N, C-alpha and C positions, 0 to 999 in steps of 0.2 A: 271584854266582849260580853254582851248580855243577850240571852236567848229568851224570846217571848213566845208562849204557846197559848192560843185562845181556845176556848171551848164553850159550849152552851148554845150555839146557834141552832136553828131549826125552823120549822114552819108553824105558824100560829094564825088563828083567825083575828080579824079586826077586833080591837078592844081587849085582846088577850095580853099576856105578860110572858116575858122571857128574861132569864138572867144569864149574862155572859161572865166568864172568868178568864183571867190571863195570868198564867204563872211565869214569873221571871226567874231565870237562873243564870249562873255564870259569874256574876258579881253582885255584891250587896246593892239592893235597890231601894232600901228604906228611905234614902234621901233624894231619890230621883224624881223628877217631874214625870208624870205618866198621863196617858190620855187614851181616849177612844175616838177613832175616826171611822168614816164609812164611805163606800163608793158604790153608787148605783150604776146599772148599765148605761153607758153612754154619757156619764157625768164624771166630773172630776172628784177626787177624794176631798171630803169635807170634815171639818172638826165637829165632833158630837159633844164631848165633855172632857175636861182635863182637871187634874188635881195636882196641887203643889207638893213637892217633895219635902218641904220644910214644915209647913203648918197645916197641911190638908185643906187649904183653901181650894174652892172649886169654881169652875166656870162652865156654863152650858150654852150651847147654841140656842137661839130663841125658839127654834122649831121643836126642841125636846124639853125645854125648861118646864118643870112642873110634872113631867111624865117620867123622866129618866133620873136615876140617881147613881153617881159614881162614888166609889169608895175604895179604900186600899187597906189591906192587912199587912203591916210591915213584918210581922212575925212569920207569916206564911209566904211573904213575897208575892202576894196575889192582888191583882186589880180586879174590881167587879164593876159591872154595869147592870143595874136593875132597870128593866124597861117595862113600863106599864102603859095601858091604854094605847096599844100599838095601832098604827095606821098603815095603810098600804104604802104610803110614801116613805115609810121607815125601811122598806125592803132594800137591802144592800148587803155587800160584804163588809163586815165590821172588823177593823184592825185595832190592835193594841199597840201602843207606842211608848217608848221610854227615852229619857234624856238625862244626862248627868247634871244638868242645870237643876238646882234644888228649889227654885221658885215656881211660880205659876207660869207655865209656858203656853201662851195662847197663840197658836199658829201651827203650821205644818212642819217646821224644821226640827223634827225629832231625830235622834241619832239611831235608834233601834226600832225595828218594826217586826210584828208577828206576821204570820202567813194569812191570817184572816179567817173568819167564820161567817157562813152565809146565814142571813136572817130573811125569811120570806113571810110577809103578812098578806093574807088573802081574805076576801069577804065570803 
């Protein structure tokens, strides 16, 4: 069993930056595929960025490509999401996810999920 705890959410103005963290515990996660997803009010959960457990390959949704950066520290068992040039449409609850699949898992079928952290972007 893997537990995921997100932190770093908050409120920021348009154009600002935030950094999210997700600490994994319970089982070694260095080879796990991990990712960030988000869900805005009234919308379905969507993929933001994912990272491979094997070679740290990454994939970004087109809406955040060039603005967000996903990274993983295998020693600290921590996943990060650096968010720059934030827009109002980035407002959502952001979720960390992990899966024992060690490749690049592009899709919603992750085994473990965090509780989420709110990100609010206002003008």
